[in-house]
Structures are given as structure tokens and as C-alpha cells.
C-alpha positions in Angstrom: -0.6 0.6 26.3 -1.9 -3.0 27.2 -5.3 -3.0 28.8 -6.9 -3.3 32.5 -8.6 -7.3 32.0 -12.3 -7.3 34.2 -10.0 -8.4 37.0 -7.7 -5.5 37.2 -10.8 -3.1 37.0 -12.3 -4.9 39.6 -9.3 -4.7 41.9 -9.3 -1.3 41.0 -13.1 -0.3 42.1 -12.9 -3.1 45.1 -9.9 -0.8 46.7 -11.4 2.0 46.0 -14.2 0.4 48.9 -11.5 -1.1 50.9 -12.4 -4.7 49.8 -9.5 -6.9 49.3 -9.0 -9.1 46.9 -10.5 -10.0 43.5 -13.5 -12.7 43.5 -15.2 -14.4 40.0 -14.2 -16.2 37.6 -11.9 -14.6 36.3 -9.4 -15.1 38.8 -8.8 -17.7 41.8 -7.5 -16.3 45.0 -7.0 -12.8 44.1 -4.3 -14.0 40.7 -4.7 -12.0 37.8 -5.0 -14.3 35.1 -2.4 -14.0 32.1 -3.8 -11.5 29.4 -5.1 -13.2 25.9 -1.9 -14.2 23.6 -1.2 -16.2 20.1 1.6 -17.7 19.1 0.8 -16.2 15.5 0.0 -12.7 13.7 -0.8 -11.5 10.1 -0.3 -8.2 11.5 2.5 -7.1 14.1 2.8 -3.9 15.9 5.2 -2.9 18.1 4.2 -1.2 21.7 7.6 0.7 22.9 8.1 0.2 26.5 11.9 1.9 26.8 15.1 1.8 25.1 18.3 3.4 25.8 21.9 3.5 24.0 25.5 2.6 26.0 29.0 2.5 24.4 28.7 -0.1 21.9 25.1 -1.4 23.1 21.6 -0.4 22.2 18.8 -1.7 24.6 15.1 -2.1 23.6 12.0 -3.2 25.6 8.8 -3.5 24.0 5.4 -5.9 23.4 4.2 -7.6 20.1 1.0 -7.4 19.4 -1.1 -8.7 16.4 -4.3 -7.6 14.6 -6.3 -8.7 17.3 -5.0 -6.9 20.3 -3.4 -10.2 21.4 0.0 -10.1 23.3 2.3 -12.3 20.6 4.4 -15.2 21.8 7.6 -16.1 20.1 8.9 -13.9 18.5 12.8 -14.9 16.9 13.4 -11.9 14.5 14.4 -8.0 15.2 16.0 -5.4 13.2 17.3 -1.8 14.5 19.5 0.6 12.5 20.5 3.9 13.9 21.5 6.5 11.5 23.5 9.3 13.6 23.4 12.9 13.4 26.6 14.1 12.6 28.8 17.5 11.7 27.1 16.5 8.0 24.1 15.7 8.7 22.4 12.5 9.4 24.6 9.2 8.6 24.4 5.5 8.8 27.9 3.9 7.4 27.7 0.7 6.1 29.8 -2.3 7.6 32.6 -2.3 5.0 33.0 1.4 4.5 36.6 2.4 5.6 36.2 5.8 6.6 35.2 7.1 9.8 32.1 5.6 10.3 28.8 7.0 11.7 25.3 5.0 13.5 25.2 1.1 13.0 22.7 -1.6 12.2 21.7 -5.3 14.5 19.2 -8.3 14.2 18.6 -10.8 16.1 21.4 -13.2 14.2 24.0 -10.2 14.9 27.4 -11.7 17.0 26.4 -10.7 20.7 22.8 -10.2 20.3 19.9 -11.2 21.9 16.2 -11.2 21.8 14.9 -12.5 24.8 11.0 -12.7 26.0 11.1 -11.8 29.7 7.5 -11.9 29.7 4.7 -13.3 27.6 4.4 -11.0 24.9 7.1 -8.3 25.7 10.9 -9.0 25.1 14.4 -7.5 25.4 16.4 -6.7 22.6 20.2 -6.3 22.8 21.6 -4.8 19.7 25.8 -4.4 19.6 26.7 -1.6 17.2 30.4 -0.4 18.0 30.0 2.8 16.8 27.3 4.2 19.1 27.4 5.1 22.9 25.3 7.0 25.1 25.7 10.4 23.7 24.6 9.2 20.1 21.4 11.0 18.3 20.0 10.8 15.7 17.0 8.6 14.0 16.3 4.8 15.7 14.1 2.3 13.3 12.8 -0.7 15.1 11.1 -3.3 13.2 10.5 -7.3 14.5 8.5 -10.0 13.2 8.9 -11.4 9.4 8.8 -15.4 10.1 6.1 -17.9 8.5 4.4 -18.0 12.2 4.1 -13.8 12.8 4.2 -11.0 10.4 6.8 -8.6 9.6 5.9 -5.0 11.7 5.6 -1.8 10.1 9.1 0.5 10.8 9.0 2.1 13.9 10.8 5.1 14.6 11.6 5.0 18.5 13.3 8.3 18.4 14.1 11.0 16.4 16.6 14.5 17.2 14.8 17.4 16.9 15.0 19.7 13.2 16.9 16.5 12.0 14.5 17.1 8.6 12.4 20.2 7.6 10.1 18.2 4.8 7.5 16.4 6.0 5.0 13.2 5.9 2.0 16.1 4.4 4.4 17.6 1.9 5.8 14.4 0.6 2.0 12.8 0.6 0.8 16.1 -0.6 1.3 13.7 -4.5 2.3 11.0 -3.3 -0.1 10.4 -0.6 -0.6 7.2 1.4 3.4 6.2 0.7 3.3 2.7 2.6 -0.5 1.7 0.4 1.1 2.2 -3.3 3.0 0.0 -5.2 6.4 2.6 -5.3 9.6 1.2 -4.9 10.6 0.7 -1.1 6.8 1.7 -0.1 6.9 -1.0 2.4 9.7 0.6 4.1 7.2 3.6 4.8 7.6 4.6 8.9 5.4 5.1 11.8 6.4 7.2 14.8 5.1 5.6 18.7 2.2 6.7 18.0 1.2 5.1 15.1 1.2 7.9 12.7 3.1 7.8 9.9 6.5 9.1 9.9 7.6 9.1 6.3 10.7 11.6 6.0 12.7 9.8 8.8 12.0 7.0 7.8 13.2 7.3 4.2 16.7 9.0 5.9 17.3 6.0 7.8 19.0 4.5 4.7 19.1 7.8 2.2 21.6 10.1 4.8 22.4 13.3 4.3 25.7 11.6 3.0 26.5 9.8 0.3 27.8 6.2 0.5 31.3 6.6 -0.3 31.3 9.4 2.1 29.7 7.4 5.1 26.5 7.5 3.9 24.4 4.2 3.4 22.9 4.9 -0.1 24.2 7.1 -2.5 20.9 8.5 -3.3 20.9 10.7 -0.8 17.7 12.5 0.8 18.3 15.8 -0.7 19.4 13.8 -4.3 15.9 12.3 -4.1 14.3 15.7 -3.7 16.3 18.2 -5.4 17.6 15.9 -8.9 15.4 13.2 -8.9 12.3 15.7 -8.9 13.7 17.0 -11.7 12.5 14.3 -13.7 8.8 15.9 -13.3 8.6 17.2 -17.1 5.6 19.5 -16.6 6.0 22.9 -14.7 7.4 21.7 -11.6 10.3 23.6 -9.9 12.6 22.2 -7.3 13.4 26.0 -6.7 9.9 26.5 -5.2 11.4 24.7 -1.8 8.1 25.8 0.0 6.8 23.0 -1.8 8.6 20.2 0.3 9.9 22.3 3.1 7.4 23.3 5.7 9.7 25.2 7.6 13.5 26.5 7.1 16.5 24.1 5.7 18.3 22.9 8.4 22.0 23.6 6.2 22.9 27.1 5.5 26.1 27.3 3.1 26.0 26.6 -0.6 28.3 24.7 -0.3 27.1 22.0 2.0 24.7 18.9 1.8 21.5 19.6 -0.5 23.1 22.9 -2.0 25.5 20.8 -3.9 23.8 19.0 -5.4 22.9 21.9 -7.9 25.6 23.8 -7.0 28.5 22.0 -8.8 31.8 23.8 -8.6 31.7 25.1 -12.1 29.3 27.7 -9.9 31.3 31.0 -9.4 33.7 31.1 -6.7 31.8 34.1 -4.8 28.7 32.3 -4.6 30.6 28.8 -3.3 32.1 30.5 -0.4 28.6 32.6 0.4 27.8 31.5 4.4 24.4 32.5 5.1 23.7 34.2 8.2 21.8 32.5 11.3 18.2 34.3 9.7 19.2 33.1 5.7 15.8 31.7 4.0 17.0 29.3 1.1 13.5 29.3 0.4 13.1 32.3 -0.2 16.8 33.2 -1.5 15.4 30.4 -4.1 11.9 31.7 -4.4 13.1 35.6 -5.2 15.6 35.4 -7.6 15.5 37.3 -10.5 16.5 34.3 -13.0 14.4 31.8 -11.9 11.1 34.5 -11.3 9.2 32.6 -8.9 8.3 35.2 -6.8 7.3 37.6 -9.3 4.9 35.1 -10.6 3.6 34.5 -7.0 3.2 38.2 -6.3 1.1 38.8 -9.8 -1.3 35.8 -9.0 -1.6 37.0 -5.8 -2.4 40.6 -6.2 -4.6 40.3 -9.3 -7.8 39.6 -10.2 -10.0 39.8 -13.8 -14.0 40.2 -13.5 -15.9 40.0 -17.2 -19.3 41.2 -17.6 -22.4 40.1 -18.6 -22.8 39.6 -22.5 -24.8 42.7 -23.3 -25.6 43.8 -26.9 -24.3 46.9 -28.9 -25.8 49.6 -30.9 -24.3 47.6 -33.8 -25.9 44.0 -33.0 -23.0 42.8 -31.7 -22.9 40.8 -28.4 -20.2 42.1 -26.6 -18.6 41.8 -22.5 -16.1 44.0 -20.7 -13.2 43.1 -19.2 -11.4 44.4 -16.1 -8.1 44.1 -14.1 -8.0 44.6 -11.2 -5.0 45.0 -8.3 -6.7 44.7 -5.3 -9.2 46.7 -5.5 -8.0 49.4 -7.5 -8.9 48.9 -11.2 -6.2 49.1 -13.7 -5.9 50.2 -16.9 -5.4 47.3 -19.9 -4.3 49.2 -22.7 -1.9 51.3 -20.8 -0.2 47.9 -19.5 -0.7 46.3 -23.2 1.5 49.4 -23.9 4.3 49.0 -21.8 4.4 45.2 -22.2 3.4 44.3 -18.6 0.6 42.2 -20.5 0.9 39.9 -23.3 -2.7 38.3 -23.8 -6.0 39.6 -23.8 -9.6 37.4 -25.0 -12.6 36.6 -24.9 -14.6 33.1 -26.2 -18.2 33.2 -26.2 -19.9 29.8 -25.3 -23.2 28.2 -25.2 -24.5 26.7 -21.8 -26.9 24.6 -20.9 -27.4 22.2 -17.3 -24.2 24.0 -15.6 -22.6 23.0 -18.4 -20.2 24.8 -21.4 -21.7 22.6 -24.7 -19.4 24.6 -27.5 -18.4 27.8 -28.2 -20.4 30.5 -30.5 -18.2 32.7 -31.1 -14.2 33.1 -31.5 -14.0 36.2 -34.0 -14.8 39.8 -32.1 -13.6 43.4 -32.2 -11.7 44.8 -29.3 -11.7 48.4 -28.3 -11.2 50.3 -24.7 -13.5 52.6 -22.9 -11.1 54.5 -21.5 -12.0 53.9 -17.8 -9.4 50.7 -17.7 -11.5 48.3 -18.9 -11.2 46.6 -22.5 -14.7 45.7 -24.7 -14.9 42.3 -26.6 -17.8 42.1 -29.2 -18.3 39.4 -31.3 -20.4 39.8 -34.4 -21.8 36.6 -35.1 -22.9 33.5 -33.1 -22.7 30.0 -34.3 -24.4 27.4 -32.4 -27.4 30.1 -31.4 -27.9 27.9 -27.8 -30.9 29.2 -25.3 -28.2 30.7 -23.1 -24.5 32.1 -23.3 -22.0 32.7 -21.5 -18.7 34.2 -21.9 -15.2 33.6 -20.8 -11.9 35.6 -20.8 -7.8 35.0 -20.2 -5.7 37.8 -19.8 -1.5 36.9 -19.2 1.0 39.4 -18.0 4.0 38.7 -20.2 6.4 38.5 -17.0 10.5 38.6 -17.3 13.0 35.9 -18.4 10.6 33.3 -18.2 8.5 34.1 -21.2 7.5 32.2 -24.5 5.4 32.7 -27.8 2.5 30.3 -26.7 1.9 32.3 -23.2 3.0 28.6 -21.6 5.1 30.7 -18.7 3.1 34.0 -18.5 0.6 34.1 -15.3 -2.8 33.9 -16.5 -6.1 34.6 -15.0 -9.2 33.6 -16.7 -13.2 34.8 -16.1 -16.6 33.5 -16.9 -18.9 36.1 -17.2 -22.7 35.4 -15.6 -25.2 33.8 -18.0 -27.5 35.0 -19.7 -30.7 34.4 -21.9 -30.4 34.1 -25.4 -33.9 35.6 -26.0 -33.1 38.3 -23.4 -29.5 39.4 -22.2 -31.2 41.2 -19.5 -32.1 37.9 -18.3 -28.9 36.7 -16.2 -27.8 34.2 -13.9 -25.0 33.3 -11.8 -22.1 30.9 -13.7 -22.0 28.1 -12.1 -20.2 24.4 -13.2 -19.8 21.4 -10.8 -15.9 21.0 -10.4 -15.1 18.3 -8.1 -11.4 18.9 -7.5 -9.6 21.7 -4.9 -8.1 25.1 -5.3 -4.8 23.7 -4.7 -5.2 20.5 -6.2 -2.5 20.9 -10.0 -1.0 23.2 -7.6 0.7 20.9 -5.3 2.8 19.4 -8.3 2.7 22.0 -10.6 4.4 24.6 -8.8 5.9 27.2 -10.6 2.8 29.1 -10.8 3.3 29.4 -14.8 0.4 28.1 -17.5 0.2 24.7 -18.7 -0.3 26.3 -22.5 -2.3 29.1 -24.5 -2.8 31.3 -21.7 -4.7 28.4 -19.3 -3.6 28.3 -15.1 -3.2 25.5 -13.1 -5.0 28.1 -10.5 -8.2 27.0 -8.9 -7.7 22.8 -9.7 -7.6 24.1 -13.4 -10.5 25.9 -13.4 -9.0 27.7 -16.6 -8.8 24.6 -19.0 -12.8 24.1 -18.8 -12.8 27.7 -21.0 -11.4 25.1 -24.2 -11.6 21.7 -22.1 -15.0 21.5 -21.7 -18.4 19.1 -22.6 -18.9 20.4 -26.2 -15.4 21.7 -27.5 -14.9 18.8 -28.4 -10.7 19.4 -28.3 -8.7 16.3 -29.5 -6.5 16.6 -26.8 -4.2 14.6 -28.3 -6.3 11.9 -28.9 -5.7 11.3 -24.9 -9.8 12.0 -23.8 -12.4 14.4 -24.1 -14.0 17.2 -21.7 -12.1 18.2 -18.7 -12.1 15.2 -16.1 -11.5 12.4 -18.7 -8.8 14.1 -20.2 -6.9 14.8 -16.6 -7.5 11.4 -16.0 -6.0 9.5 -19.3 -3.5 12.9 -19.7 -2.0 11.2 -16.3 -2.5 7.9 -16.1 -4.3 6.6 -19.1 -3.3 6.5 -22.9 -2.6 10.8 -22.8 0.3 9.9 -20.3 2.4 9.1 -23.1 0.9 11.0 -25.5 3.0 13.9 -25.8 6.9 12.0 -25.8 5.8 8.7 -26.6 7.1 7.9 -22.8 4.7 7.3 -19.7 5.1 11.3 -17.8 6.0 11.2 -14.1 2.5 11.2 -12.6 2.3 7.0 -14.1 5.1 6.5 -10.6 2.0 8.0 -8.6 -0.8 5.5 -6.9 -3.4 6.4 -10.1 -5.9 5.0 -7.5 -5.4 7.8 -4.5 -8.3 9.9 -6.6 -7.7 11.8 -2.5 -4.5 13.8 -4.3 -7.0 15.8 -6.5 -10.4 14.9 -5.0 -9.7 16.2 -1.5 -13.5 16.5 -0.6 -14.3 13.1 -2.3 -17.0 12.6 -5.3 -20.5 12.5 -6.2 -21.1 10.3 -8.9 -24.8 10.9 -8.8 -24.0 14.7 -9.3 -22.5 14.0 -12.2 -24.4 15.6 -14.8 -26.7 13.3 -17.2 -25.3 15.1 -19.9 -23.1 14.2 -23.1 -19.7 15.2 -24.0 -18.4 15.7 -27.4 -15.9 12.3 -28.3 -13.9 13.1 -30.5 -10.9 12.3 -29.0 -11.9 8.6 -28.5 -12.1 8.3 -32.3 -9.1 9.5 -33.9 -10.8 13.2 -34.6 -13.9 11.9 -35.7 -16.2 14.4 -34.8 -19.7 12.9 -34.9 -19.6 11.0 -31.8 -20.2 11.7 -28.5 -19.9 9.8 -24.8 -21.7 9.7 -21.7 -20.0 11.0 -18.8 -19.2 8.5 -16.3 -18.0 6.0 -18.7 -15.7 8.9 -20.0 -14.0 10.0 -16.9 -13.6 5.6 -16.4 -12.5 4.3 -19.9 -10.1 7.3 -19.6 -7.8 4.4 -17.3 -10.2 1.3 -17.7 -10.2 1.0 -21.4 -9.6 -2.8 -21.7 -11.7 -4.5 -23.7 -13.7 -6.2 -20.5 -14.3 -3.1 -18.9 -15.7 -1.1 -21.4 -17.8 -4.0 -22.5 -19.0 -4.2 -19.0 -19.8 -0.6 -18.8 -21.6 -0.4 -22.5 -24.0 -3.1 -21.1 -24.9 -0.9 -17.8 -25.7 1.8 -20.2 -22.1 3.7 -21.1 -21.1 4.5 -24.4 -18.1 6.5 -25.8 -19.6 6.3 -29.7 -23.4 8.0 -29.8 -24.1 9.6 -32.6 -24.1 13.7 -31.9 -27.5 15.7 -32.7 -28.7 19.0 -33.1 -29.7 18.9 -29.7 -27.3 16.4 -28.8 -26.9 18.3 -24.9 -30.1 18.0 -23.8 -30.5 14.0 -24.7 -30.0 11.7 -21.3 -28.0 9.5 -21.3 -28.6 5.6 -20.7 -25.7 5.2 -18.3 -26.6 3.4 -14.8 -23.5 3.3 -13.0 -24.7 4.9 -10.3 -26.9 1.8 -9.4 -23.6 -0.3 -8.1 -20.6 1.7 -8.1 -22.1 5.2 -6.1 -20.1 6.1 -2.8 -21.3 3.7 -0.1 -22.5 0.8 -2.5 -21.6 -2.4 -2.3 -19.3 -1.8 -5.7 -18.9 2.1 -4.7 -16.2 3.6 -6.2 -15.0 4.0 -2.6 -14.0 0.6 -2.3 -11.5 0.6 -5.0 -9.6 4.4 -5.6 -9.4 6.0 -2.0 -10.4 9.4 -1.4 -9.7 10.3 2.2 -6.4 10.6 3.4 -4.6 8.9 6.7 
């Protein structure tokens, strides 16, 4: 909306005081000067005034402003698309479609069209489309500009019928973050609404309709095919049958034989299933989640109802280092021994770790004797410690075997990891709470890895991958396909660095996301200055050579920024990836000075190059 200029404001005040006219240099004899205008724009915005649909014609009135909020004069280009709401869903036919056509599109060059500047910066665009009329409903998308002088505007959703889609911008951008800012195909088509807010799904639906091109739609990739079929290329622990991930509201189509369902449920499905017509209260999301063939509801329920706890380490009569594992359903203590006997549980184990400066610095023991106390808990006693670090603690994993979705590596079970308090080795009674810096959010992994299973070896995606730290920590020195060491560097590399192709030989699906959109995982931002000044054992960077270690910030950055130039820059500023391991390596300070320039808010802060906030 255009703001009052000084003269108009003065006139309002004067009117309230019964004073007529507007004096001063802003105007002469009460005549308001025209608002500031320009014939160019680097950024073009549409301010909608009105629109109407008539038989074979759409009419739009709008203002155009530039990056300085000046009205733009001389606009020569405009185009509009109308995707119509039909019995089959949203559809927009191409001009050469031979069947019954829906919706349409037009530009200033379309026969019978006109683009008129009715006053400075205000335009009327008349767009003929033979298949529309006053009753047409659906989605209307408008864009203007695109000449040498006037940049093309964002696509703007002028109007949208209610309940035409049940996916949302927020659900899509849970993974894709700011789609418009990415370099993904068609990102420039990301639409906004009249208030300037992103309306991603509506913008996509204008071309990727509910109806395929050969049946009167615009593209062969329908919107439901993009969601249901193309996302199945996500190769690790994503299931499109967890409909809640994308569908914030119940889906519109309720016929098994209808749009969306038929993408997966082909004619090979039994006649009874295909003939099923859902009732008005049918929710396809719940239907899929509760399917026994999928097991999703079972996994969700197990995870929601259960927790595990691990006691502080204590010394047994035999001189072993012991810890007790408890499993709860709500507040009820369950019997681990009985659940093992009846096949409910498939795994329960513990490790003892060295601990220093809020970090796990190696595995003290992996060998234990197990027993049951008779109260439901399971006891693990470790006879020997290998490292003898000043502080020790334990971690545990317990896995529910589940239904048809289990395999031998615990990949598809439902696991819980617990960490014990930290004890002084010299005095096990001297106990403090376990703590570790964890800069990702609890749902940062499960937003994409949505099938509620584990990754491998009973490690869960829950709690932002906190389970993974039991093995992938500063001192465990895992190779992880020689991708990167520790937890953070490994995650960066496995998604976008050399590790992204380490498993299959081909880049994984995460490389289709914008790696600079760190907010997908770091929703609360990061603090470089809070990263402990502590080395990470780094054989992953050295083809299995376990005599090397890396400074922490460089280890995270080089997981993606691995060019010779980038490595040289980091090393010149104290970063290391090939420092020699010493017996007390975890107590040694590093020399990296990355935060001097790259801490948030600095001239070259990491937030200048990576996105840590959502729009």
C-alpha cells in the first residue's frame, strides 16, 4: 500500500483543525505532488489492488514498486496463470491439449491482451483466457517485469481457493529450508502471497497440478508424484507412508483409486482395496501410519511410551565397574529379563567411556558380564578399564525388536540410548551430571529421517542424533567410510562432503538440499566460541592411520571445504587435521584461531556465508 506523502499527512492534520489546504514547498495551491517514481528496478514488487474473472477474461489492477519503494513506470511485461479447481483437483491445460481444457495462461503478448499504465506506477492488465469464467476457482499466479530496465518480480499468488492443498510451506521447508534462495531446479518459481509470505506449495501446484499433462494438466510430474514417488529416491530411512511429515492437515482425496493414491496403489492392488471409498472421517495419514505392513504406528508408540535410565558407575564386590540399566513405560519399571525372554527386546548393552571437558574421549571398556537383579533392571559389570582417564561414565543401548521391520544389524528396531552420570575414577562416589555440547535440535534428524527406525547398530535418529555420540565422539576414532571423524564433521561430510558418496559411490539425496542452509539442523544457531578447544581423533582423514588428530573447527569445516586453498587458509590460522596423537591428547589445547574472524557477528562471520535463521 502506498504511504501518505508529507503533504497528505499535513492535509489530514489540517482538516482535523478545520484548516483548508496544504502549504509549504511540498505542494502549491493545495495540489499534492506526485509520489516518487522510477523507470527501473533491481527488485520488483507487486502491490495488488483488485482482480476479477469474467467469461474468457481476467482483469488485474496493481501497483509496481522497486527496491527503494518507488513506483515503477514503464512496465512492459506481465504474465498470469490460472490453475483451475476441478473434480480431479487442480489442473491447468496446455494450449495444445485436445480434451476438455481447464484454466489457462496469458501474457501481454497474447492476442487480445493489454497492459496499460493508468497512472504512474499503477497498471491494468487484461488477460484473455477462453476457458475461464466468473465461477472459476483455483490458484491465480501473477508475475511482472523481466525487461532490461525492470527486473522480473517474484511470482505472486493473487487468489487461492480454500483447501486446495494439505501440504504447507513449513513442511516442505523443514528440509528444503528457503527454497527460493537455493540453486535447486525451479527455485526461482517460488511464489509469495499478497502479504509477501512464501506460498511454496500453491506456486508449485500452478504447473505441477493434481492432473497429469496427458489428462489435462500442465506437467507430467504431478504434485502428488513429486511428494509420493520422487521422494522415495531418498535412500536412507525416509518413508513417504509417514504422511504426517508433509501433510499438516488431513489429505483432500479420500478415494484409493483417486489422485495421489493411484501413484502408489496401481491396478495390481486387489480389487477390494481399489474399490474402497473412504468415509468422510477417513484420514489417510492415520491409515498409513497404522498399517501393520509398515509398522510406523508401532514404532512411534514404542518410542513415545518408553525411556531408559543408566545408573552412575559403582564398584562391585569383585572389583568390577558396574552400571544398572532400567527400562520404563511411563513411570512403570519394566522387566528387561522377561522382555528378552518373550522376544520383545533384541539388544541391551553398555560401554564405559573416558570423559573430559564435556566430551567423550575414548572407550574405556566394551567387555562386560551381565546379570539381572530381579527388580527388572539389567546389570553390566566391566572387569577392566583400558584408558584410565580421570573421569569415566557409561552409555547404554536397548532395542525393541518389533514386527516385520527388523533385521540383524538393529537398523530397523526402536532403540533408546542412555548416558550415566560422570564419576571420578579415583572416587566413584564423586559424581556430576553428564553434559555434552549438542548444537542441533531434537528433531533435526527425524524431520527427514522420518520412519522412526535406527541408522545402524542400534543407533537412533532421535534427539538430534545424540545416540550416535556414544560411538562417534572425539576419542572413539571411527573411520566412518573415511568421511570425517567425530560426530559433527561426520554428519557434515556424510550429507554434503566426501562422505556423501562413500556408501553407494553416488552422491546421496542430501546433496540436492542447499548445504549452506545450516538452520535445517542448527535451528537455534551455533556459537563458534563455545566449541571446546579440544582435539578430535582423526583417522578418518588419514585412511585409517590412528596416530593423527584434528582441531575441532577445522575438522567440521574441512568435511565440506576440502580444497587445497581452503585447507591452506585454515592451517595458516592454526587449524590442524594431522597433528600427532599423544597419551594425554585430549588435554592439549589447539592453536586454531577461527573465531577471530568467523565468529557470528564478525566481518567474516560464519553467519555471513551460512544461513542459521529461517525466514
